[in-house]
N, C-alpha and C positions, 0 to 999 in steps of 0.2 A: 394203298398204292396208288400215287398221282395222276390225273390223267392228262390225258392232252389238250390241250386251248384254240380257243381260236385267238386270231389276231383280234381283233374286238374286246373276246377278252382277255390278252393283252396288255392294249392298251389302259382299260377299265381297274387292272389289278395298278400296273405300272405311279397311275394315277393317283390312286387310293392307299396308296406307299409314300405319297409325297412329290413325284416325279413332275415336273414340269414337262405340257408336250406342245409346243404350239401350232405345231403346224401337225396334225391326224395324219392327213391323206399322205403326205410325205412319209409321218413316221410306217404308216401301214407299206408303205414298198420298200421303206429297210428290212419290217420285221419278214418281209419273203423274202428281197434280199440278202439279209443276213442270217436269218435267224433268230430267233427268241433267244435261247440257252445263247450261243454267243454270245451274245451281245449281253447278256448279263454279267461277261467277263470284265466287261469298260464300262458297264455302268456301278459295276462293282464300288469302287471309291469312293462312288458318292453314297455310300449306305452308313447312316450314323455310327455303325461297328469294325467298319473299317479296319484296319486291316484283320479284324479278329477273322475263324471260319466257323468259331465253337459259338450257341445260341445266338444267331445271326436273326435279328428282327424284319430285313432288310424292305428297312424304312429308309428313306432318303432325307439329305441333311436339306436343312434350307433354301431355297435357287436349286439343286439340282436340277437339271437341264436335260430333256431327252438328248437332244444336236449335243451338248458336247461330250455326251460318250459316243457319239455319233464318230467324233472327230477324233476321240480316243483312239476308237476302232481305226478307222484310216490312215493315225500317222503310227499306229502298230503298225500295217501292212505294205503304208510304207515303209517301213522303219529293215522290214522282215526282206523288203526286196533289191532293197541298198544294200543292206547287210553281205547278203547272197552270191554278192556282184566281188566282195574283198574277200569272202573267206576259200570262195573259190579259187581265190586266186593266191591262200595259203594254200589251201589243199594240193594244188598242183604244186607247188614253193619243195614242199615237204616229201608230196612222193616224188619230183624229181630228185629229190641231194637224197634219199633213203637207195633208190633206183642207181645212180652215178656214180657217189661217193662209197655206195656199199657194195657194187658189181666190180667196182675197179680196187676197192681193198683185199675182195677174196675173189680176187680173178680167175682162179683155180680152180673156183666152180658158178657156173650159172646162173646157177637155182639152189644158191647159199640161202634162201628165205624158206626153203625147206629140210639144211643141213644140221644135223643135231650138233657140229661141231663150233655152227654158230647162235644158232634158236636151242632155247629149251627143248630138251628129248620129247616133250610131251606134246610140246605144240608140232614137231615134225613129222611125229606121228603121227596128229589128226589132221595137217594138211589138208590129206586131198580128200578128206569126208567135210572135214568144215568149207574148207575154201576152195578146192579145185575140186567140185563135183560136176556131175552132169551137166547139171543147168550151167555151172562156169562155161564149161567145156566146147557148149555150144555156141560161145561166144564167137562170128565173125573171123575175127583176128586169133583167136587159139583155134579155133577148129581147122582151119589152113594150114597155123605150126604145125597138127598134131597129123595132116594129111601127107606133107612136107617129107617130116620127121614121125614117124610108127612107131621107133624104137626109145622114143623122147619120155616122157614118165611126163615130165612137166614142160612149160614152154620157159624159157627164160626168162629172167626179171626182169629186167626192161620191157616185156609182154607181159608176164604174168600180175606183177601189180598195179602195171597200169589200168587193171578192168575188177583191182579190187577198192571192196569202199573205203571210205578214209580209216571209217571203227577198223575193218580190219589192216590197214598199213597202221592204225597208231597202237593195236596189240600186236602187229610183230614189232616195230618196233618196243614193246613193253617186254617183248621173249627176248631179245637180242642178250646171248649169257657175254658177251663179253663189255664190259664198258667201257671197251675206247671207246669199241661202235657206237655205243649211245649218244658219249662225250662229244665223239666226232660231228654229227649230225647234232647236237642241242646247243653248240658253239658256232654252228654254224648259222645259228638265228637269234642269235645275243647269250645265250642263256648257259653258265655255265656251270647250276649244280642240277644233275639228269632227273633229280625229284621232282625240281620245282619245273620243267621242260615238260615230262611227261603232263603230270599240270595240266600246266598251260598246251596242250594238244588235249586232253580230256575234255577242258573248258571248252577249246573252240568247235572241238563234236559236237557236246552239248546245245552251242547258239546255230550250228550250223542245223541240228538236225528239229529245233526248235521253229528255225524260219523252214526249212524245209516240206515241214509239217501242222504249218499256220498257228503253233501255238502260241498264246499272247509270248508278249518280250518285255513289257515296261513293268512288267509284275514279275516276272519270270526268277524263281528260286531255282539255285545250284547247291543239292545237296551235298555235295564233296567244294567244302571251303578253298578259296584260291589260293593256294600258297606266297609266302611275302619271294619278295623278286621283282626283277628290274624294267614288270611291266609298272609298279608302284601302284596298287590297289592296297588300299587303303581298306583298314581291318576290319569299319562299317560297309563296307562293299563286298567283303571277297564271298559273298552269295546273294549276290543283286545281279541286277543286267547292267547299273554302271559297274563293278566290275569284270564282269566279265567285259562291256565293251574294251576296258582299258589292256587288255589282255591282246582284244584281234587289233585293237590298234598300236599295240606294240609289233607282235609279230608282221604286220603291213609293215614297218618302220623299219622293218632290218629287209622288208624287199625291195620299198620305195620310199621314204622318207615322206615324197611329193605327195604320191598316195594314201599315206599314216593322214597327212593333215586334209586331202580331200577328203576322204571319210570321216574325218572328224567337224568337217567343216557342212558338210551337208546333212551332217546328224544332226547339228547342232541349228542350222538350218531350218531344219524337222520342228523342232522341236521350239523355236521363234515363232512357229507359224503358230503352231498350233496352242500356244499361250498367250499369242496372242487373238486371237479368236473367241481362247477358254481361258482368263487368264484365272478364274476359280483351278485348275489340273493343276497350279503350278507349283501349291498348297499341298497336292493330294497324290504326287506319281512323282516317283526319281526324279534328280534336277540332270537332265542331258546336255548341257551347256558347261559341263564339267569335264565331258570327254577330252 
């Protein structure tokens, strides 16, 4: 079993593996702030065996520098913050479309999200146990609704769905019984095929979760490939961050062309700044200038 190491031991090990460290004191500050393990994800592209995960020697290519890995880390950090602004916009637009359009298509029931005539019988049966839990009902808005309406099993869609997670709202979309309901939403976002729209939604969710939990973005791998469709994802991009960003940009373009262009410009500017400071990275990480 491996044992913990001190920062001095970590710096010595990095140098022994061929990493250049220009400023030892600054490097100590970085390791105290970021951590040796987390920084390792950003040192990975500089390893001789990159991108292979098996049989790694952890030896670095000639000229690999500690400072370049730190710049990549902050690029990733800034990219996460940038994307959250646009992903939140997409999430709200999708949630609003579901609430507004489906509540008006199913006016006979304000709790259509738990009706076996609208969603799958299994989903409807488990809604209270999986979504509308005791914790969910402690939400102040939901709690006030039940205080005023003690006979209601659920609050109406425009209240309930406002506090469901993005993943839960996507699951609700997946469980809609009538393809006409699904198509109604997918076409609003410029996608004619339901299966492609669902795939795009899960891609957005994957990226959002990665951003929210501080996962690595530059080397992001999607286990479920992105389908062909209006986002224009190329075959080589189906499982990587570039393809995912094309989907995010596409969704943004359905909401606001100006915001979609703004997002692409901001990402490209981050990438240009990174490559300007660390030219070696241009050949080691995905080309974000293609967004």
